Structures are given as structure tokens and as C-alpha cells.
N, C-alpha and C positions, 0 to 999 in steps of 0.2 A: 725883320726878321725876315726876305721874301723870301718867297717857293719860289721852286727851280717853275719852270713851265713846262707843259708835254710834251714839248718835242728836245726835251734836256730826256726824261724818264726813258722817253725811247732812244736816245745814246746809251745814259745804260743801257737800257733791254738788250740794242747793240752789238754792245761790250761785251756783254756779260756771255753771252751769244759765241762771241770771236776767238776770248780767251778763258769761259773757266767751261770748255771744253768733256775735260773729260769724268770719270764719270766709271764710281768704285764701286763696288760689290759685297758686303761682306758680312761676316754669320755673328749667330747669336751669340758673341764673345764680342763681338764689333772685332774678328781680324780679321787684315782685308783678305780677301780669294780673289780678287779679281782688274784693271784699273784699265779700258779704252778710251777711245776718244771717235767719234765717231769718221774717223779714217777703215774705221772697223766696220764690215755690212754689219754686227747684230746692234748699231746708237744710233744711234738719226732725231734731232731735232724736232717733233713732230707738233709743234704750234703750228699757227699761222701769224702774218706776218702782221704788229703791229697791237697784237694778242696783250696781256698786264703778265699771266702766265705765262712764261716760260719751259719748255717740256722736251724733258734730255728721256728718250727714252735706250732700251737697253733689253732684248729680247739672249736668252744663255740657253743650254740645249744639252742634254745630260750628252747625247754623243758627240759636243764642243772638246776635239782634243787639249783644252786649257782647263775644262769643268772634270776634278777629281773624284767621283762614285763613293759615298752620299756624302750631299752635298749638303748644306743647311745656310741657305743667307736669310739676313733679317735687319739689314739696312744697305742704306743706298750715300753712297756723297757725293760730292762735286770738287772739280779740282781744279785748281791752272795750270797743272805741271800734271808729267805723263810717271815720276814719282815720288816720293820726299811731298812736300813741303807743308800747310794744311787746306783744311778741309774748307769750305767758302757755306757750302749747305749739306745737311743731313738730316735726312727723314728716312725711320725707321715705318717698317710695314708689315705688317703678320707671317712671319717663317715661319717658310716655304723651303722640304727638299725634296730635292732634288735621287733618284736611286735608281733611278734607267734611265737608257739614250733613249727611250720614249717622255723623257719631262720635261716639260719645256719650262721655260717663269722670263715675263717680262712686267717691270716694271721702269713707270713712270713719273720722272719723278722731277717734283713740278722746283718755280725758283720764282716766284712773286716779287714787281716788282707794280708796289700799286697801284699810282698815277698816270695813267692814258690824256 
């Protein structure tokens, strides 16, 4: 069995960044709260070109119109579709509750494609 090349791993990372671009935030019961893509100013890829670990960041605030307070966030999931579909990656974090307009949550979802 042959190993794929470093450029093949980079092609996989490029594909993920171009297609797995929807990040969903979920509550502590695993219910979806919202799903956004980098087309929304609150979402962005923050890793450097060529990094093994892809990092998709989302920042939400209590003052955001689509956040109902109080709201507890406990995990993020990555999708290739805006609605429905199956999560390709799920990452839990310490639950955080937005209670006021001043509260802000930053989540960095990491996807590792191991070989460089």
C-alpha cells in the first residue's frame, strides 16, 4: 500500500477549506443554535497557508440579532452545506452562556490533516 504525497495532503486541506466551510454552534444538549459560513463577517479561516491544522473561527456576541439570551454554547460542528447534512467534524468546549449584550464567545474549530 502506498502513502499519498505531501502535495496530496495539501490538496485535501485545500478541498476542506473550500468546501467544509459551514460552522454550527450547538448548545449543551447538542441542539443547533446557528450555522454560518465565512460569507458572514463573524466567521473566518485563521490558519496560515500550508498549516497541518485548519482553523475556522466564529465570534458571536450577545448583541447579535440571531442570538437569543440567555444561550449556552457547548460545541461546534463543521458541514459542507448551509442546512441539514452530516457533520464532518464535531468539537466540544467548556460550556459558555451568553447572558447580556456585552458577552462575547470566540470558538476556533480545528481540523487536522496530519501529513505535511
